[in-house]
C-alpha positions as CSV (number, residue, x, y, z in Angstrom):
1,M,-23.8,59.9,-10.5
2,K,-22.1,57.7,-13.1
3,T,-18.7,58.4,-11.4
4,R,-20.1,57.3,-8.0
5,L,-21.7,54.2,-9.5
6,S,-18.4,53.3,-11.2
7,L,-16.5,53.7,-7.9
8,L,-19.1,51.5,-6.1
9,L,-18.8,48.7,-8.7
10,C,-15.0,48.9,-8.6
11,S,-15.2,48.6,-4.8
12,F,-17.3,45.4,-5.0
13,A,-14.9,43.9,-7.6
14,C,-11.9,44.6,-5.5
15,L,-13.6,43.2,-2.4
16,F,-14.6,39.9,-4.0
17,A,-11.6,39.4,-6.4
18,P,-9.6,37.4,-3.8
19,V,-12.6,35.1,-3.2
20,F,-13.0,34.4,-6.9
21,S,-9.3,33.8,-7.2
22,V,-9.3,31.2,-4.4
23,A,-12.4,29.6,-5.8
24,Q,-10.6,29.2,-9.2
25,E,-7.5,27.7,-7.5
26,I,-9.4,25.1,-5.4
27,K,-10.9,23.0,-8.1
28,A,-13.0,19.9,-7.2
29,V,-10.9,16.7,-7.3
30,Q,-12.4,13.7,-8.9
31,L,-12.3,10.5,-6.9
32,Y,-9.8,7.9,-8.1
33,T,-10.8,4.7,-9.7
34,Q,-9.9,1.4,-7.9
35,D,-7.2,0.7,-10.6
36,E,-5.7,4.2,-10.2
37,L,-5.7,3.9,-6.5
38,I,-4.0,0.5,-6.6
39,G,-1.3,2.0,-8.8
40,M,-0.7,4.7,-6.3
41,I,-0.6,2.2,-3.4
42,N,1.9,0.0,-5.2
43,K,4.1,3.1,-5.7
44,N,3.5,4.2,-2.1
45,T,2.2,7.6,-3.2
46,H,-1.4,7.2,-2.0
47,L,-1.1,9.3,1.2
48,T,1.0,12.0,-0.5
49,R,-1.7,12.2,-3.2
50,M,-4.4,12.8,-0.6
51,V,-2.4,15.7,0.9
52,T,-1.7,17.1,-2.6
53,D,-5.4,17.0,-3.3
54,R,-6.0,19.1,-0.1
55,C,-7.8,16.3,1.6
56,Q,-10.9,17.0,-0.4
57,L,-11.8,13.4,-0.9
58,V,-11.9,12.3,2.8
59,Q,-15.7,11.7,2.9
60,D,-15.6,9.9,-0.5
61,V,-12.8,7.6,0.6
62,E,-14.6,6.8,3.9
63,A,-17.8,6.0,2.0
64,H,-16.1,3.7,-0.5
65,A,-14.3,2.0,2.4
66,E,-17.2,1.7,4.9
67,V,-20.2,1.4,2.7
68,L,-19.0,-0.1,-0.6
69,K,-16.2,-2.0,1.1
70,E,-13.8,-1.7,-1.9
71,P,-10.4,-3.1,-0.8
72,A,-8.2,-0.4,-2.3
73,F,-10.2,2.3,-0.5
74,Q,-10.3,0.2,2.7
75,F,-6.5,0.1,2.6
76,L,-6.3,3.9,1.9
77,W,-8.7,4.7,4.6
78,G,-6.9,2.4,7.1
79,D,-3.6,4.0,6.3
80,M,-5.0,7.5,6.7
81,L,-6.5,6.6,10.1
82,A,-3.3,4.7,11.2
83,W,-1.0,7.7,10.6
84,G,-3.4,10.7,10.9
85,V,-3.3,11.8,7.3
86,C,-6.2,14.2,6.6
87,V,-8.0,12.8,9.7
88,D,-7.4,12.4,13.4
89,A,-5.1,9.4,14.0
90,N,-6.8,6.2,15.1
91,P,-4.4,3.3,14.7
92,K,-6.8,0.7,16.0
93,R,-9.4,1.5,13.4
94,G,-6.7,1.9,10.8
95,I,-5.4,-1.6,11.3
96,R,-8.9,-3.0,11.2
97,Y,-9.5,-1.5,7.8
98,M,-6.2,-2.8,6.5
99,Q,-7.2,-6.2,7.8
100,E,-10.5,-6.0,5.9
101,A,-8.6,-5.1,2.7
102,A,-6.2,-8.0,3.3
103,E,-9.2,-10.4,3.8
104,Q,-10.4,-9.4,0.3
105,G,-6.9,-10.3,-1.1
106,L,-5.4,-6.9,-1.7
107,P,-1.6,-7.7,-2.0
108,A,-0.5,-4.3,-0.6
109,A,-2.6,-4.8,2.5
110,L,-1.3,-8.3,3.1
111,E,2.3,-7.1,2.6
112,Q,1.9,-4.1,4.9
113,L,0.4,-6.1,7.7
114,G,3.1,-8.7,7.3
115,R,5.7,-6.0,7.5
116,Y,4.0,-4.4,10.6
117,Y,3.9,-7.7,12.5
118,S,7.4,-8.5,11.5
119,K,8.8,-5.2,12.8
120,G,6.3,-4.4,15.5
121,T,4.9,-1.3,13.8
122,L,1.7,-0.2,15.6
123,V,1.2,-3.8,16.6
124,Q,3.1,-6.2,18.8
125,T,5.8,-8.2,17.0
126,D,4.5,-11.5,15.8
127,K,6.8,-13.3,13.3
128,K,4.4,-16.2,12.9
129,R,1.6,-13.9,11.9
130,A,4.0,-11.9,9.7
131,V,4.9,-15.1,7.8
132,I,1.2,-15.8,7.1
133,Y,0.5,-12.4,5.7
134,L,3.7,-12.2,3.7
135,R,3.2,-15.6,2.2
136,E,-0.3,-14.7,1.0
137,A,1.1,-11.5,-0.5
138,A,4.0,-13.3,-2.1
139,A,1.7,-15.9,-3.7
140,L,-0.2,-13.0,-5.3
141,G,3.1,-11.7,-6.8
142,N,4.1,-9.0,-4.4
143,I,7.9,-8.9,-4.7
144,N,8.4,-6.8,-1.5
145,A,6.5,-9.4,0.5
146,L,8.5,-12.2,-1.2
147,L,11.8,-10.7,-0.2
148,Q,10.7,-10.2,3.4
149,L,9.4,-13.7,3.6
150,A,12.7,-15.1,2.4
151,Q,14.5,-13.1,5.1
152,L,12.2,-14.5,7.8
153,F,12.9,-18.0,6.6
154,V,16.7,-17.3,6.5
155,D,16.4,-15.9,10.1
156,G,14.8,-19.2,11.2
157,Y,11.1,-18.3,11.2
158,G,8.3,-20.1,9.4
159,S,8.1,-23.7,8.2
160,P,10.6,-25.6,6.0
161,Y,7.6,-26.8,4.1
162,D,7.2,-23.3,2.7
163,Y,10.8,-23.0,1.5
164,E,10.1,-24.7,-1.9
165,D,7.3,-22.3,-2.8
166,T,9.3,-19.3,-1.8
167,Y,12.4,-20.5,-3.8
168,H,10.1,-21.2,-6.7
169,W,8.6,-17.6,-6.7
170,L,12.0,-16.0,-6.3
171,Y,13.6,-18.1,-9.0
172,N,10.9,-17.0,-11.5
173,A,10.7,-13.4,-10.4
174,I,11.3,-10.8,-13.1
175,T,12.7,-7.4,-12.3
176,D,14.8,-4.7,-14.0
177,D,15.9,-3.3,-10.6
178,K,19.5,-4.4,-10.1
179,Q,19.4,-4.2,-6.3
180,I,16.3,-6.4,-6.1
181,H,17.9,-8.8,-8.6
182,A,20.9,-9.1,-6.4
183,K,18.8,-9.6,-3.3
184,I,16.9,-12.4,-5.1
185,A,20.2,-14.1,-6.0
186,G,21.4,-13.8,-2.4
187,Y,18.2,-15.3,-1.0
188,L,18.2,-18.2,-3.5
189,T,21.7,-19.1,-2.4
190,K,20.8,-18.9,1.3
191,L,17.6,-21.0,0.8
192,E,19.5,-23.6,-1.1
193,K,21.5,-24.3,2.0
194,L,18.3,-25.0,4.0
195,M,16.7,-27.2,1.3
196,H,17.3,-30.7,0.0
197,P,18.8,-30.7,-3.5
198,R,15.8,-32.5,-4.9
199,A,13.5,-29.8,-3.5
200,V,15.7,-27.1,-5.1
201,R,15.5,-28.9,-8.5
202,K,11.8,-29.1,-8.2
203,A,11.5,-25.4,-7.2
204,R,13.3,-24.4,-10.4
205,R,10.4,-25.4,-12.6
206,P,8.7,-22.7,-14.7
207,L,6.1,-20.6,-12.9
208,N,2.6,-22.0,-12.7
209,S,3.7,-25.4,-13.9
């Protein structure tokens, strides 16, 4: 009788062992804070992180975007929808959530929309709208937006009235990336050719002065 009971218990243990093993492997993932998410967005790792976390946070991200309307989560949710990451692709809804994040002043959302309109990614190419988004992002310190904005000005888009501000931000930009540093120097030289010398001197003032 004892032998039979032991065999029965062993059978149950062997049967459910894989289930217990999987349950231990799939641990609940805690939702990121806004600051953590912004850090991921700035490093462009937010979508990869969602996949790495096995798409466990889809409902939480949606709730924070749709109900709480937190800009970082609106941007993440929009990016997920736009490119079909962990959800069915819906570019139209995705762009709408990116726009909502941009309206709340999230630099990454402003930069991405500016880049999309500049290149015609998911939307029709609209350089004028691209300048508007990129200028707002650049004013908030987004260096990628600033470089793209300078390129648009060099290419003949935008208003000459914005050259001084763009030169001012570039001149005061701080980076330890040698490639970005070289790009900044190049754009400063190109913008100087489009500006009055007096405007260049004025633009070289310290930041926020």
